[in-house]
N, C-alpha and C positions, 0 to 999 in steps of 0.2 A: 469772517470778515465783519468789522464792526459797522452796524447800520448806520445810514446817513442820518444826521441829526443828533447822534449820540457824541458826548464829549468825554474826555479823559484827562487826567491831570497834564499831561504833556501838551495836550492841545491849548488848554487854558493858560498855562504858564508861558506859552509861546507868544500870546497876543496881549497878557497884562502884566503891569507890574507887580511886585511882590505883595505891595500894600493892598492894591485892589483885588488881587487874587485871594488875599487872606480875608478880606471883607466878604467876598463872594462866597466862600467856603462857609463862613458863619451865618450870613444872612439867606443864603439858599437853603441851609439846613434847617433854619428857624421857620422858614415858609412852608416846611412840608406838612403842616397841620392845617393848612388852608386848603379847602377842597376846590377844585376848578376843572374837573375833568369834563368839559363840555364843549360843544361846537361853537363856532363864533356867533352864529345866527345873523350875520350881517355881511354884506358885500361892499368893498370900496375899490373902485379901479385905480390904477396908478395915474399920476399926472405927470405932466412934461417937467423934468428937471427933478422929480421926486423918485423915491424908491420904495418898494414894496406894494402890497395890496392886502385887503381883507377879503377873503373867500368863505362862503357860507357853509362848505361842505366839512368844516371842522378844523380845530386847531391843536387841542390838547390832547396827547395820547390817541392821535388818530393817524389814518393812512390815506394819502391822496389816491386817485384814480390811477397813477403811475407807480404806485408803491412807495412813494417816498414817506418817511416818517416826519409828520408835521408836528412841531413842538413849540412851547412857549418858554421864554425865560421867567421862571418863577422865583421871586425874590422878595424880600423885605426892603424897604427904604431904610429902616433900622430896627433893631431888636431892643433897643432901649425903651423903656415904658414907664410912665409914672402911675399906671394902674397896677393893681395887685390881685388880678382875678386867679382865683385859687387853680382853675384847670388848665391855665396858660403856661406854656413853657417859657415865655418871655416876661413872666410877670415880674414887678419890681423886686420882690424878694427872693427870686430865684438866683442862684449862685452859676452863673452862665457866663461865657465869653461873649462880650458886647462888641458891636460895630455899628457903623452908620455910613451910608454913602452920601457923598455930595450930589446935588443935581446933575453936575457936570460929568461926575464919575458914572452915574446910572446911565445917563444918556449916551456917552462914549461907550459904554461896556455893551448896551443893547445893540447900538448900530455896528460895533465891532464884530458881535456874534452872529447878526444878521448877515453881514457881508460875506462871513465865512460859511453860510448856510447851515449854522448850527440851531438857529431859531427862526420862526416866522412871525412871532409876536411877543408881548409882555404881559404878565400877570404880576401887578404890583400891589403889595399890602404894606402894612407898616405897624410897629409898635408907636405909642404916643410919646413923643419927645416935646417937653414945655407944655404943649396944650394941643387939643385936637385941630385947631385952626393953624398953628405953626406947622404941624405935622403935613397937614393937607396942602399948605402953601408950599412945602418943600417938593410934595408929589406933583403938585401943577407945574412947578418951574421944570422939573425933570421931564415931563410928558410935553410940555410946551417946547422944550429944546428939541425933542424927537419931531414934532410935528412941524416946527417952524424952522429950526436951524438945518436939520437933517432932511426934511421934508419927507418924513417917514410916514407911509400910508397904511402901514400894517395894523394888525388886530392889538388892541391894548384893552385889558380888563382891569379896572382898579377897584380896590375896597375902600369905601367911604368910611371915615372915622366917625363914629357915633358922638355927638356934641358939636360937630363942625357947623360953623355959621351957614345960613342958606346962600350967601354970596359965593362962597368958595365951593359948596355943593354944585351950584350952577356952573361956576368956572370949570370944575373938574368934569362935569357931564358934558361940556361942550368939546372936550378934548379926546375922550374915549369912546370906546364902542360899547362896553358892557360895564355897569356899576353894580356893587353889591354893599349891603349893609348887614353884617352878620348879627343875628337875633341872638346867637350863642345858646341860650337856655329857653326851655319851653314855658316857664312861669315866672311871675313876678316875684314870688318868694325864694325862688332858687337863684334868681339874678340878684336879689337882695343879699343872700347869704354867701354867695360864691363870687360875685362881681359888684361889690358895694360902692364902687366908683360909678357904675353905669346905672341909667334909669330907663325905664320903659319908654318915656318921652324921647330921651336922646337916641334911641334906636329906631322908633316907629315914624318920628316927625320927619327925619330924612327920606325914609321909605315913601311917605306921602308926598314929599316935595318932588322926589325923582319920578313918581306916577305922574303927578300933575304936569311936570315939565315935559315928559314924553308925550303925553296926550295933546298938550298944548303944541308942542313942536310938529306933531302929525298934522294938526289943522293949519298952521302957518305953511307948512311944505306944500299943501294943497293950493295955497293961494301964491305963494312965492317959492318958485322951484329952487332958487340958490340959497335959502335960509339955512343956517348952519344947523347940523343935526346935533340933537341931544340924546347921548346914550342909545343909538339906534338898535342895539342888540338887547336892549331891555335891562332888567334889574333881576338880581337872585339874592338869596341869602343862605347862611349855613346855621345848622343846629347840632349841638354836641348831645350824642345819645348815650345815656348810662352814666353820667357824671351826677345826675339829680334824679329823684324818684318817680317822675313823671311817667304815667302809662303811654303805651303806643296809641291807645284812643285820644289821650289829651294831646299827643304829638301830631296826630292826623288832623284833629279837629283844627289846631293851630295852623297847620299847612294849608289846610281849605280855607281858612279864614284870610290867610296871606294872599293865596291865589285870587280870591274872589275880590278882596279889598284893595290890595297894592298891585294886582296884575303882574305878579312876578313871573318870570320865565321858568324859575327852577327853585327849589328848596333843595339843598344839599344836606345829608345826613352824615355825620362824622362820629363814629364809635369812639367813645372816651378811652384815651390811653393815659395812664399814670404818668404824670411828669412831676410829681412833687409828693412829699410825704405831709399830709395834713389830716387832720381828723375829721374834716368836713367832706372828704371824697373817698370813694372806694379805692382799695388797694390793687385792685385787679381790674383790667380793662373790660369794656363792654364786649359781648360776643358779636363777631363779625356777622354773624347769620341774623342777628337781630337788624344790624344796620341794613343787610341785604333784602330782609322781608320789608322794612319801611320804604326802601326804593321801589319794590314791587307794588306795595298799595299806593304809593304816591303816584306810580304810572296809571293805576286804575283811577284815581281822581283827575288826572290831567287828560287822559285819552280815551277812558272806557265808560264815562258818565257815571261813574259811582260817587256816592258821598261817603264821608267818613263814618256817619251813622249805620250805612249799610254794612261797611266792612267790619267794624266794632261797634261795641255798646258799653255802658257802664258796668253791666252784668259779665260781659266777657272783653276785658280791656286790653288782652295782649294777643298779638299776632301768634299763630300756631307755627312753631319753628319746624315742624314736620310736614306743613303744607304750604304751598304758595298762597298768598290771600284770596286769589281768584277761587282757587280749588276749595278753600276754607269757607268762603262764602257760599259756594254751591253746595257744599255738603250740609250747611245749616239752612239751605232752602231747596231741599230736594223735591218739595212739592211743585217746583217750577220745572221740573225736568221728568222725562227726557223731551227734548226739543226736536221737532221735525224739521229737518233741514230744508226740505222743498217747500215749506209754507210760511216758516217763521219769518219775522221781519228782521231786517239788519240789527237794530238795537239789541234784539233777544239773542240772535246768532253771536253777537259781539260779547256776550256775557257768558258763553260756553267757555269753561276751562280749555286751554290749549288752542283756542281760536283767537288770532289777533286780527288788527284792523285789515291788513291786506287780504288775509285769508277771508274774512267775512266779506269783503268786497268781491273777491273772486266767486265765492259761492253765489252770492245774489246775482252776480252777472251770468254766470254760467247756467243758472238753472232757468234763466229766460228761453234758453234753445231747447233744453229737455231735462227731465227730472233726473236728480243725481243719485247715485248709489255710492257704496263705500269705496268701490274701486275708482268711481269718477272723482271721488274726493282726494285719493290718492294721486290721481293723475294731475289735479289741480296744485298739487304741492301741499296739501293740507296735512299737517302732522297729527295722527290720530291717537298719540300715546295717552293723552289725557281725555281728549274729547270724546273717544269711544264711549266712555262710561255716561255721558249726558245727552247722546244725539240718537236719532232714529233716521233712517233713510227709506221713504215709501212706506212708512208705518213699522218697519222692522229694525230691530237692534242688531248690532254686529255680532256675528256668530260667536259663541262663547260667552257673550257678556250677560251678566245679570244684574238688574236694576235693584240690587240689594244694598242697603246703606253700609252694613258691617264689610261686605265684599268689596265695595267700592272704596272703602276708606283704607282698608289693608293694602290694596292694590295700590293706591295713590301713595301711601307711606313708603311701600316698597319700592316705588319708582323714585321717589326723593332720595332714598338711602343709596340708590345706585347711580345718582347723578354725580359725575365726576367734578362738575363746577362747584358743588357745594362741599367736597371733602375737606374736612378739617374746619370748615366755617363755623361748626357749632361749638368749637371749643373757645375757651377764653382767650384773650390776648396774653401774650407773656407779660410779667411784671417783675420789676427789680425788688418789690417789696413784698414781705410775707405777711404783713398784718392783716387782720380781718376787717372789712369794710365798717367803718363806723358813721352812720348816716342819722344818728339821733336827733341832731338839731334840725335837720332837713325833713325827717320822717313826722316830727310833730307839728309841722306846719302845713297848713292848706295850701295846695299848689293852685294859687290863683292864676287862670289863664292870662297870657301876656297881652292878648289882643284886645281885652275888654275896654271899650270906650276910647279905643285908639282912633 
């Protein structure tokens, strides 16, 4: 049986005209490079006469408590574009089928799919047609129709176009739940080489405006309860990994700066996929495992109190594909281990590989009643597959465990090799091109951090 929320050609043809259906096929396919697998992060109740709502437990590629598949209509306003970004499948020079929705078509399409329970929200991005302001105006008109004509209260995530005027950014932010501005590449030199029409300022200035507007809106809501909300689910961004020569260390430092300075909810990492034949880009896609490790390291930045400089440094700028970043940090800091579970503070326990936020809280709470041993940890639901190499209980190691660096490393690497979730991820992505990568122009340039003086 087809899961609820899944679409097939017969479903879609039955509710759309041939023209709109053809546009949907083109523009939904073009939107696949935008990453948006995230929960909504906001709640909005339904209103009398309106339809839909936004729920905080998630929308994209998620499941509700009752088992329903919750999904977004992920589509571009248009894949026409005046820019010629070398890494983008919609670039001006690309030989692809082009299409564009009118605001009325996109609004009708979204509502039609929502009423048939195909979707519960909208993720809208776009190529740039005529100018950033003209494109953003089309997006605003589409979303305004949804909000005001159809009284749609569901979740909407929109990508702001770099270079858009502050007035239109403000208008868009008042209509949607989450907004993002794609930073795309991790350094100024790579941006100049691969996306010559974009500038650091055109990307970071809207980020700053969105940050300031969200903070101001929070202050206004404390005074005026019925103030219109501005992007209540915050902002995010996306970086392409592997299209340019920046190291994992440079990427993590940039992400750390974005979180600290622009208060982003999320930085998404997208492994580069070859979409054209150009001498400036690798002919083979970036390994998916590199993307996976960056997400793990990003998690350490956001939830575990790590800094980018603790995870990597200039002498060791790349994440170890054989170990997750937390294990790799622990192996580089074995003088801090083993940790005694019954006396260590919460922050120290949180840094033990294999122990997450919930597990650390359970340990701190449970040991108030009695000292814990390894059987007690298992009863608490603590997974000891990795943690056993880095902890003691009542001053004793787990039976059979030796605190020897070489032994620990071999066992951890062995655990990684047997992880079914990572099977195949160490391979390069498939490519249609057999040419060897030519990064000469980029490799000769200093990769200046994109966040400097922003």
